[in-house]
N, CA, C and O of each residue as an XYZ file, in Angstrom:
336
protein
N     -21.914     10.773      4.922
C     -21.379      9.436      4.784
C     -22.436      8.553      4.120
O     -23.582      8.483      4.564
N     -22.024      7.892      3.060
C     -22.925      6.964      2.370
C     -22.762      5.577      2.953
O     -21.737      5.256      3.554
N     -23.770      4.770      2.772
C     -23.687      3.414      3.265
C     -24.280      2.468      2.233
O     -25.278      2.784      1.585
N     -23.652      1.301      2.087
C     -24.075      0.297      1.115
C     -24.143     -1.044      1.813
O     -23.342     -1.337      2.700
N     -25.104     -1.854      1.409
C     -25.219     -3.206      1.954
C     -24.601     -4.181      0.965
O     -24.687     -4.013     -0.251
N     -23.977     -5.203      1.529
C     -23.418     -6.270      0.710
C     -23.479     -7.555      1.517
O     -23.768     -7.526      2.713
N     -23.212     -8.667      0.881
C     -23.269     -9.967      1.533
C     -21.918    -10.657      1.343
O     -21.315    -10.576      0.274
N     -21.462    -11.324      2.373
C     -20.236    -12.099      2.274
C     -20.623    -13.502      1.831
O     -21.459    -14.151      2.461
N     -20.010    -13.971      0.739
C     -20.357    -15.294      0.205
C     -19.744    -16.398      1.056
O     -18.947    -16.137      1.957
N     -20.128    -17.640      0.755
C     -19.587    -18.787      1.486
C     -18.079    -18.923      1.267
O     -17.394    -19.582      2.048
N     -17.571    -18.303      0.214
C     -16.128    -18.322     -0.070
C     -15.420    -17.103      0.529
O     -14.220    -16.914      0.328
N     -16.169    -16.282      1.262
C     -15.571    -15.095      1.871
C     -15.456    -13.920      0.928
O     -14.767    -12.948      1.237
N     -16.110    -13.984     -0.207
C     -16.040    -12.913     -1.192
C     -17.066    -11.831     -0.878
O     -18.159    -12.109     -0.384
N     -16.688    -10.595     -1.177
C     -17.557     -9.442     -0.954
C     -17.739     -8.724     -2.281
O     -16.773     -8.504     -3.011
N     -18.971     -8.361     -2.593
C     -19.253     -7.604     -3.817
C     -19.209     -6.122     -3.488
O     -19.884     -5.657     -2.570
N     -18.404     -5.383     -4.249
C     -18.354     -3.928     -4.099
C     -19.406     -3.356     -5.039
O     -19.385     -3.662     -6.231
N     -20.315     -2.544     -4.542
C     -21.384     -2.006     -5.394
C     -20.835     -1.297     -6.637
O     -19.799     -0.635     -6.586
N     -21.554     -1.451     -7.752
C     -21.127     -0.897     -9.037
C     -20.843      0.603     -8.947
O     -19.876      1.088     -9.534
N     -21.674      1.330     -8.220
C     -21.480      2.776     -8.097
C     -20.101      3.101     -7.510
O     -19.430      4.024     -7.972
N     -19.691      2.359     -6.518
C     -18.376      2.587     -5.903
C     -17.247      2.142     -6.825
O     -16.214      2.807     -6.913
N     -17.444      1.010     -7.518
C     -16.413      0.551     -8.454
C     -16.176      1.590     -9.536
O     -15.032      1.866     -9.897
N     -17.247      2.163    -10.051
C     -17.119      3.186    -11.091
C     -16.463      4.448    -10.539
O     -15.558      5.007    -11.159
N     -16.922      4.889     -9.379
C     -16.403      6.118     -8.787
C     -14.908      6.030     -8.498
O     -14.178      7.003     -8.686
N     -14.455      4.869     -8.043
C     -13.052      4.714     -7.659
C     -12.208      4.008     -8.717
O     -11.041      3.701     -8.474
N     -12.787      3.750     -9.880
C     -12.028      3.130    -10.966
C     -11.539      1.729    -10.636
O     -10.424      1.353    -10.997
N     -12.370      0.960     -9.952
C     -11.997     -0.391     -9.564
C     -12.415     -1.371    -10.641
O     -13.599     -1.670    -10.792
N     -11.460     -1.862    -11.376
C     -11.728     -2.826    -12.430
C     -11.368     -4.221    -11.952
O     -10.714     -4.393    -10.923
N     -11.798     -5.196    -12.701
C     -11.464     -6.582    -12.381
C      -9.947     -6.705    -12.276
O      -9.212     -6.210    -13.131
N      -9.495     -7.360    -11.232
C      -8.061     -7.558    -11.050
C      -7.381     -6.468    -10.234
O      -6.194     -6.581     -9.925
N      -8.120     -5.401     -9.875
C      -7.531     -4.349     -9.045
C      -7.151     -4.953     -7.701
O      -7.964     -5.620     -7.061
N      -5.927     -4.719     -7.281
C      -5.471     -5.230     -5.987
C      -5.866     -4.248     -4.887
O      -5.998     -3.047     -5.125
N      -6.050     -4.774     -3.696
C      -6.459     -3.935     -2.576
C      -5.895     -4.512     -1.283
O      -5.463     -5.663     -1.231
N      -5.910     -3.704     -0.264
C      -5.424     -4.103      1.057
C      -6.534     -3.862      2.071
O      -7.162     -2.803      2.073
N      -6.772     -4.846      2.929
C      -7.706     -4.687      4.043
C      -6.902     -4.285      5.271
O      -5.858     -4.875      5.548
N      -7.377     -3.294      6.003
C      -6.773     -2.930      7.286
C      -7.881     -2.824      8.315
O      -9.040     -2.584      7.977
N      -7.516     -3.005      9.561
C      -8.473     -2.869     10.654
C      -8.128     -1.588     11.388
O      -6.996     -1.406     11.835
N      -9.099     -0.708     11.511
C      -8.909      0.571     12.193
C     -10.035      0.788     13.186
O     -11.180      1.018     12.799
N      -9.708      0.713     14.453
C     -10.683      0.973     15.513
C     -11.962      0.157     15.344
O     -13.065      0.691     15.458
N     -11.808     -1.133     15.074
C     -12.963     -2.020     14.956
C     -13.675     -1.970     13.617
O     -14.734     -2.577     13.459
N     -13.109     -1.254     12.647
C     -13.708     -1.179     11.308
C     -12.751     -1.795     10.301
O     -11.533     -1.696     10.453
N     -13.299     -2.428      9.277
C     -12.492     -2.935      8.181
C     -12.453     -1.878      7.094
O     -13.490     -1.352      6.690
N     -11.264     -1.572      6.626
C     -11.088     -0.547      5.595
C     -10.425     -1.197      4.385
O      -9.365     -1.812      4.501
N     -11.053     -1.055      3.237
C     -10.517     -1.594      1.984
C      -9.865     -0.452      1.219
O     -10.526      0.537      0.901
N      -8.573     -0.577      0.919
C      -7.858      0.453      0.181
C      -7.335     -0.140     -1.118
O      -6.472     -1.018     -1.093
N      -7.846      0.329     -2.255
C      -7.361     -0.178     -3.537
C      -5.919      0.266     -3.779
O      -5.513      1.364     -3.398
N      -5.166     -0.611     -4.418
C      -3.811     -0.264     -4.830
C      -3.888      0.026     -6.319
O      -3.785     -0.879     -7.147
N      -4.067      1.283     -6.645
C      -4.211      1.694     -8.035
C      -2.865      2.151     -8.579
O      -1.908      2.303     -7.821
N      -2.788      2.366     -9.868
C      -1.554      2.864    -10.483
C      -1.146      4.176     -9.836
O       0.037      4.403     -9.580
N      -2.123      5.045     -9.570
C      -1.823      6.328     -8.939
C      -1.197      6.104     -7.568
O      -0.235      6.777     -7.198
N      -1.745      5.159     -6.825
C      -1.217      4.853     -5.496
C       0.199      4.306     -5.598
O       1.061      4.659     -4.793
N       0.445      3.445     -6.584
C       1.794      2.920     -6.777
C       2.767      4.043     -7.108
O       3.896      4.049     -6.618
N       2.337      4.999     -7.938
C       3.192      6.148     -8.268
C       3.507      6.962     -7.020
O       4.634      7.430     -6.855
N       2.515      7.138     -6.133
C       2.743      7.874     -4.891
C       3.759      7.150     -4.021
O       4.644      7.775     -3.436
N       3.629      5.830     -3.940
C       4.557      5.045     -3.129
C       5.958      5.134     -3.713
O       6.925      5.342     -2.980
N       6.076      4.978     -5.022
C       7.388      5.049     -5.655
C       7.995      6.440     -5.468
O       9.197      6.571     -5.239
N       7.160      7.474     -5.567
C       7.647      8.830     -5.363
C       8.123      9.048     -3.943
O       9.083      9.782     -3.709
N       7.455      8.412     -2.994
C       7.842      8.517     -1.588
C       9.213      7.890     -1.366
O      10.010      8.391     -0.573
N       9.481      6.803     -2.063
C      10.745      6.101     -1.886
C      11.894      6.744     -2.651
O      13.060      6.500     -2.341
N      11.574      7.558     -3.641
C      12.617      8.161     -4.462
C      13.403      9.185     -3.636
O      12.811     10.044     -2.984
N      14.748      9.091     -3.665
C      15.538     10.055     -2.896
C      15.491     11.442     -3.526
O      15.294     11.586     -4.732
N      15.673     12.445     -2.699
C      15.737     13.814     -3.190
C      17.067     14.056     -3.881
O      17.964     13.216     -3.801
N      17.211     15.183     -4.555
C      18.476     15.492     -5.234
C      19.640     15.485     -4.241
O      19.592     16.151     -3.207
N      20.676     14.729     -4.568
C      21.861     14.658     -3.719
C      21.750     13.714     -2.545
O      22.723     13.528     -1.814
N      20.588     13.112     -2.344
C      20.407     12.170     -1.232
C      20.664     10.748     -1.722
O      20.381     10.426     -2.876
N      21.205      9.891     -0.840
C      21.393      8.493     -1.245
C      20.044      7.781     -1.284
O      19.100      8.181     -0.603
N      19.965      6.731     -2.083
C      18.732      5.936     -2.107
C      18.612      5.192     -0.781
O      19.578      5.104     -0.024
N      17.438      4.664     -0.507
C      17.230      3.903      0.729
C      18.190      2.719      0.779
O      18.717      2.394      1.843
N      18.420      2.072     -0.362
C      19.339      0.940     -0.410
C      20.765      1.378     -0.108
O      21.473      0.722      0.656
N      21.181      2.483     -0.708
C      22.539      2.982     -0.455
C      22.715      3.307      1.023
O      23.750      2.993      1.612
N      21.709      3.934      1.621
C      21.767      4.254      3.043
C      21.895      3.003      3.902
O      22.667      2.981      4.861
N      21.135      1.954      3.556
C      21.216      0.697      4.300
C      22.581      0.042      4.148
O      23.140     -0.475      5.115
N      23.119      0.065      2.921
C      24.441     -0.517      2.694
C      25.506      0.244      3.481
O      26.394     -0.371      4.070
N      25.427      1.558      3.496
C      26.391      2.365      4.245
C      26.295      2.076      5.742
O      27.318      1.943      6.415
N      25.082      1.980      6.261
C      24.891      1.672      7.676
C      25.453      0.298      8.014
O      26.105      0.132      9.045
N      25.208     -0.680      7.162
C      25.724     -2.038      7.395
C      27.245     -2.031      7.374
O      27.869     -2.727      8.175
N      27.851     -1.269      6.486
C      29.312     -1.178      6.413
C      29.877     -0.572      7.705
O      30.905     -1.031      8.202
N      29.218      0.442      8.244
C      29.641      1.032      9.511
C      29.539      0.011     10.648
O      30.408     -0.058     11.518
N      28.457     -0.783     10.625
C      28.294     -1.824     11.651
C      29.402     -2.872     11.557
O      29.936     -3.301     12.579
N      29.746     -3.283     10.350
C      30.817     -4.276     10.164
C      32.138     -3.747     10.720
O      32.872     -4.479     11.385
N      32.439     -2.485     10.451
C      33.684     -1.888     10.939
C      33.719     -1.864     12.467
O      34.754     -2.139     13.073
N      32.581     -1.534     13.087
C      32.511     -1.546     14.555
C      32.690     -2.954     15.095
O      33.354     -3.143     16.114
N      32.107     -3.952     14.426
C      32.217     -5.341     14.866
C      33.649     -5.859     14.748
O      34.082     -6.679     15.557
N      34.380     -5.383     13.747
C      35.752     -5.845     13.525
C      36.741     -5.250     14.527
O      37.854     -5.757     14.663
N      36.365     -4.214     15.208
C      37.287     -3.560     16.151
C      37.389     -4.278     17.457
O      38.125     -3.845     18.344
C-alpha cells in the first residue's frame, strides 16, 4: 500500500499527487465521488470506462425488458389492483 501526503486548502480543496493523476488518467474536469467506508474517505473517479460499465449494467439482456419497461409494467399492475 502506497501513501501520499496532501493538504486540504481553506476552500476544502485537495490536491491529488501528479503520480496518481497520471496513473489513473485523472485530467482536469474529471468527476469523482467521495464515499465513507469504515471511517475512511474513498475517492472514486467517474471515468468514461466507468460510465460504460454503468451503462452496460443497466442494459437489458436479449429478450429482457428495459428497467423502464419493467417499472411501467409494475405500475400498470398496481393501478389495476387499486381499481378493483
